[in-house]
C-alpha positions, 0 to 999 in steps of 0.5 A: 821888931823890938825897936820898932815897938819901943815907944820911947825910942826916937821915931827916926831910929824906929823907921830905920828898923822898919826899913831893915824889917821890910828888906828882910821879909821882902826877900826871905820867906823864913823872915815872914814867919819869924815876923808874925811869931815875934808880934811884928804887927803889934809893933807896926800898929804902935808905930803907924800912930806916930808917923805924920800923915805927910810921911808917905815913905814910912807908911809905904814900908809898913804896907809892904811889910804887911803885904809880904808877911800876909803871904805866909799862909799859917800866919794869917790868923795871927795877923788878924788877931794882932790888929793887922786889919786896923793897921791896914785900915789906917793905911787905906786912907792914903792917896798913894797908889802904891800903898793902896795896892799893897793894902788891897793885896794884903786884905785879899791874902788875909781873906783867904784865911778860914777865920775871917770874922775878925777881918769883917768886924775890924772894918775891912769893908770900910777900908775897901770902900776908901781904897776904891772910891776914886775914878778908874785909871791904871793905878786904881784898877788893880786895887779894885781887882784885889779888893773884889777878890777879897769880898769874893773870898769873904762871901764863900764862908757862910758864917762870915757871909751872915756878918758881911751883909750887915756892913753898910758899905757892902753894896756901895763897894759892890757897885764900884766893882760892877762899874770897874772896866776890869773883867776880872773885877766884874767876874769876882763881883758876880761870884760875890753877888751869887753867893749872897743871893743864893743864901736865903738868910742873906738874900732877904737882907740884901734885897731890903 
């Protein structure tokens, strides 16, 4: 993690360290906790800026790492505080379907955290829009399913909900979900709309 975060170390060496971290968190639950507590997200945030847009493989490593460490429940608030949402936002611009799925799964995991405002404030909805604004196929449907679950989770918290409905791309995202052929995605969308429209303070905003 230290090498990944060292800006003066050659990028190739940092990528090698990235691969090692990915292998560790993929098969070792204890490593996920250590990665969070050793500020792995901060290191990844610094590295993702140095990776060329054409280096899909290295970006996929970062997406997989964040997806795996987001499984560690107690670390989700720390991942948000360390800028994990912004890193995922950067990765959401990729056209690679595997990266999109990893990003959507990580966002869905983070949305299960009790403290969700950071997620919304740092552009989670914009990331979901970029992930899902494509034609539906076997690769994009799972992305929509995880993304719709993320919005559903965010809509269950009244504090987060008041902030969520102010997002300009919330309705476009919900419309994408509603048009998705996947039944689970439609179900998540119905729950989100119910939560929004059953709250007087947010229903007025959404109707406008």
